[in-house]
MDAnalysis code that builds the backbone (N, CA, C; Angstrom):
import MDAnalysis as mda
import numpy as np

u = mda.Universe.empty(237, n_residues=79, atom_resindex=np.repeat(np.arange(79), 3), trajectory=True)
u.add_TopologyAttr("name", ["N", "CA", "C"] * 79)
u.add_TopologyAttr("resid", np.arange(1, 80))
u.add_TopologyAttr("resname", ["MET", "ALA", "MET", "ASN", "PRO", "ILE", "ALA", "MET", "MET", "GLN", "VAL", "ALA", "GLY", "ARG", "ILE", "LYS", "ILE", "PHE", "GLN", "GLN", "GLN", "HIS", "PRO", "LYS", "ALA", "LEU", "ALA", "PHE", "ILE", "LYS", "SER", "VAL", "SER", "SER", "GLY", "ASP", "ILE", "ARG", "GLU", "GLY", "SER", "VAL", "ILE", "GLU", "ILE", "LYS", "VAL", "THR", "THR", "PRO", "GLU", "GLY", "LYS", "GLU", "SER", "VAL", "SER", "ASN", "ILE", "LYS", "LEU", "THR", "GLN", "ASP", "ASP", "ILE", "GLU", "THR", "PHE", "ASN", "LEU", "ILE", "LYS", "ASN", "SER", "GLN", "ALA", "GLY", "SER"])
u.atoms.positions = np.array([
    [0.845, -1.170, 0.000],
    [0.000, 0.000, 0.000],
    [0.898, 1.242, 0.000],
    [0.847, 2.002, -1.059],
    [1.662, 3.216, -1.187],
    [0.886, 4.415, -0.665],
    [1.615, 5.316, -0.013],
    [1.001, 6.533, 0.495],
    [1.080, 7.600, -0.595],
    [-0.003, 8.321, -0.807],
    [0.034, 9.344, -1.842],
    [0.889, 10.531, -1.385],
    [1.427, 11.283, -2.329],
    [2.347, 12.386, -2.001],
    [1.750, 13.439, -1.069],
    [0.480, 13.736, -1.222],
    [-0.148, 14.742, -0.352],
    [-0.182, 14.232, 1.085],
    [-0.561, 12.966, 1.260],
    [-0.583, 12.384, 2.608],
    [0.818, 12.361, 3.198],
    [1.833, 12.069, 2.374],
    [3.211, 12.054, 2.861],
    [3.628, 13.439, 3.339],
    [3.216, 14.472, 2.619],
    [3.533, 15.846, 3.024],
    [2.832, 16.191, 4.339],
    [1.596, 15.728, 4.494],
    [0.864, 15.978, 5.733],
    [1.546, 15.288, 6.910],
    [1.967, 14.048, 6.710],
    [2.670, 13.315, 7.770],
    [3.969, 14.034, 8.126],
    [4.722, 14.463, 7.127],
    [5.982, 15.171, 7.381],
    [5.724, 16.446, 8.185],
    [4.655, 17.153, 7.854],
    [4.295, 18.367, 8.594],
    [3.939, 18.074, 10.039],
    [3.188, 17.000, 10.256],
    [2.803, 16.619, 11.619],
    [4.026, 16.186, 12.423],
    [4.966, 15.479, 11.779],
    [6.183, 15.060, 12.471],
    [6.981, 16.290, 12.897],
    [7.046, 17.287, 12.025],
    [7.771, 18.524, 12.359],
    [7.136, 19.217, 13.568],
    [5.808, 19.269, 13.604],
    [5.102, 19.868, 14.749],
    [5.399, 19.071, 16.017],
    [5.348, 17.736, 15.917],
    [5.649, 16.881, 17.067],
    [7.061, 17.154, 17.574],
    [8.012, 17.279, 16.656],
    [9.402, 17.555, 17.035],
    [9.512, 18.875, 17.794],
    [8.782, 19.877, 17.340],
    [8.831, 21.188, 17.979],
    [8.182, 21.160, 19.365],
    [7.099, 20.426, 19.494],
    [6.363, 20.407, 20.751],
    [6.947, 19.435, 21.775],
    [7.685, 18.432, 21.324],
    [8.199, 17.395, 22.222],
    [9.678, 17.095, 21.942],
    [10.559, 18.078, 22.097],
    [11.973, 17.861, 21.754],
    [12.638, 16.776, 22.601],
    [12.203, 16.592, 23.839],
    [12.801, 15.558, 24.679],
    [12.472, 14.162, 24.162],
    [11.277, 13.986, 23.605],
    [10.887, 12.680, 23.060],
    [11.802, 12.318, 21.901],
    [12.051, 13.267, 21.009],
    [12.919, 12.998, 19.866],
    [14.345, 12.750, 20.299],
    [14.814, 13.506, 21.295],
    [16.168, 13.296, 21.799],
    [16.300, 11.888, 22.383],
    [15.277, 11.433, 23.083],
    [15.286, 10.084, 23.649],
    [15.327, 9.041, 22.537],
    [14.484, 9.206, 21.533],
    [14.431, 8.254, 20.420],
    [15.776, 8.201, 19.707],
    [16.377, 9.363, 19.455],
    [17.686, 9.390, 18.802],
    [18.743, 8.712, 19.660],
    [18.661, 8.925, 20.966],
    [19.638, 8.338, 21.880],
    [19.573, 6.811, 21.851],
    [18.380, 6.244, 21.981],
    [18.275, 4.782, 22.014],
    [18.452, 4.162, 20.638],
    [18.150, 4.903, 19.600],
    [18.279, 4.325, 18.261],
    [19.729, 4.267, 17.796],
    [20.628, 4.851, 18.564],
    [22.035, 4.807, 18.171],
    [22.704, 3.495, 18.573],
    [21.940, 2.514, 19.000],
    [22.528, 1.220, 19.316],
    [21.698, 0.366, 20.250],
    [20.874, 0.989, 21.086],
    [20.087, 0.228, 22.051],
    [18.903, -0.493, 21.415],
    [18.397, 0.034, 20.313],
    [17.268, -0.614, 19.651],
    [17.824, -1.622, 18.658],
    [17.585, -2.881, 18.961],
    [18.009, -3.958, 18.062],
    [17.009, -5.104, 18.192],
    [17.126, -6.073, 17.307],
    [16.206, -7.198, 17.303],
    [16.145, -7.827, 18.696],
    [14.929, -8.079, 19.157],
    [14.721, -8.658, 20.480],
    [14.474, -7.628, 21.563],
    [14.777, -6.348, 21.291],
    [14.474, -5.293, 22.260],
    [12.961, -5.167, 22.391],
    [12.513, -4.694, 23.541],
    [11.085, -4.513, 23.784],
    [10.808, -3.026, 23.948],
    [9.831, -2.538, 23.202],
    [9.372, -1.156, 23.349],
    [8.030, -1.206, 24.066],
    [7.931, -0.450, 25.154],
    [6.687, -0.415, 25.927],
    [6.125, 0.993, 25.868],
    [4.828, 1.074, 25.687],
    [4.139, 2.367, 25.628],
    [3.072, 2.372, 26.714],
    [3.074, 3.444, 27.488],
    [2.081, 3.598, 28.551],
    [1.346, 4.909, 28.310],
    [0.030, 4.842, 28.334],
    [-0.806, 6.027, 28.175],
    [-1.599, 6.220, 29.462],
    [-1.522, 7.424, 30.018],
    [-2.286, 7.766, 31.214],
    [-3.222, 8.915, 30.863],
    [-4.513, 8.692, 31.023],
    [-5.486, 9.742, 30.722],
    [-5.452, 10.804, 31.819],
    [-6.038, 11.982, 31.556],
    [-6.098, 13.005, 32.605],
    [-6.809, 12.503, 33.872],
    [-7.685, 11.492, 33.714],
    [-8.406, 10.944, 34.873],
    [-7.592, 9.893, 35.618],
    [-6.443, 9.520, 35.084],
    [-5.578, 8.558, 35.750],
    [-5.681, 7.133, 35.235],
    [-6.535, 6.869, 34.261],
    [-6.648, 5.520, 33.701],
    [-5.384, 5.226, 32.897],
    [-4.808, 4.031, 33.109],
    [-3.574, 3.658, 32.419],
    [-3.808, 2.492, 31.470],
    [-3.171, 2.569, 30.314],
    [-3.150, 1.483, 29.343],
    [-1.697, 1.274, 28.955],
    [-1.260, 0.008, 28.947],
    [0.130, -0.310, 28.644],
    [0.169, -1.412, 27.596],
    [1.084, -1.273, 26.655],
    [1.289, -2.300, 25.646],
    [2.768, -2.334, 25.298],
    [3.210, -3.467, 24.739],
    [4.602, -3.531, 24.319],
    [4.733, -4.426, 23.102],
    [5.857, -4.243, 22.403],
    [6.172, -5.095, 21.255],
    [7.632, -5.501, 21.347],
    [7.895, -6.730, 20.947],
    [9.269, -7.220, 20.845],
    [9.696, -7.012, 19.404],
    [10.784, -6.288, 19.197],
    [11.192, -5.887, 17.860],
    [11.753, -7.038, 17.040],
    [11.360, -7.050, 15.778],
    [11.885, -8.005, 14.809],
    [12.886, -7.276, 13.912],
    [13.585, -8.018, 13.072],
    [14.512, -7.396, 12.129],
    [13.763, -6.470, 11.170],
    [12.543, -6.840, 10.780],
    [11.730, -5.966, 9.920],
    [11.454, -4.630, 10.610],
    [11.166, -4.670, 11.918],
    [10.929, -3.432, 12.668],
    [12.172, -2.546, 12.659],
    [13.339, -3.158, 12.844],
    [14.595, -2.406, 12.852],
    [14.814, -1.732, 11.503],
    [14.544, -2.457, 10.425],
    [14.691, -1.881, 9.087],
    [13.743, -0.706, 8.900],
    [12.523, -0.823, 9.415],
    [11.556, 0.278, 9.322],
    [12.056, 1.494, 10.090],
    [12.545, 1.291, 11.326],
    [13.088, 2.400, 12.105],
    [14.242, 3.062, 11.378],
    [15.116, 2.263, 10.777],
    [16.251, 2.825, 10.051],
    [15.799, 3.637, 8.849],
    [14.789, 3.164, 8.129],
    [14.250, 3.936, 7.000],
    [13.709, 5.274, 7.469],
    [12.964, 5.252, 8.569],
    [12.389, 6.492, 9.112],
    [13.504, 7.430, 9.562],
    [14.478, 6.878, 10.286],
    [15.591, 7.694, 10.786],
    [16.359, 8.321, 9.635],
    [16.650, 7.527, 8.598],
    [17.405, 8.039, 7.449],
    [16.605, 9.051, 6.648],
    [15.276, 8.898, 6.604],
    [14.458, 9.852, 5.853],
    [14.383, 11.179, 6.584],
    [14.565, 11.174, 7.902],
    [14.528, 12.404, 8.703],
    [15.878, 13.094, 8.751],
    [16.944, 12.405, 8.345],
    [18.287, 12.967, 8.438],
    [18.422, 14.243, 7.618],
    [17.740, 14.324, 6.501],
    [17.836, 15.510, 5.664],
    [16.905, 16.629, 6.063],
    [16.017, 16.381, 7.040],
    [15.042, 17.394, 7.448],
    [15.641, 18.451, 8.339],
])
């Protein structure tokens, strides 16, 4: 499934806004992606609502996931 160019531009714009609003998140991602993220690593995401309800999920990374992260990282290098 290919993403159309307009949607890709919208995603790029949203990523730029996210980077501006959450610089610590990007710094963290860059820090761990420099070697800590590899096949078999586990990424856990926790969401806490304003009311205090928590939802947690995690994924164990595969080689395909690593390749996807590298593609994303390399595509952002020129931004």
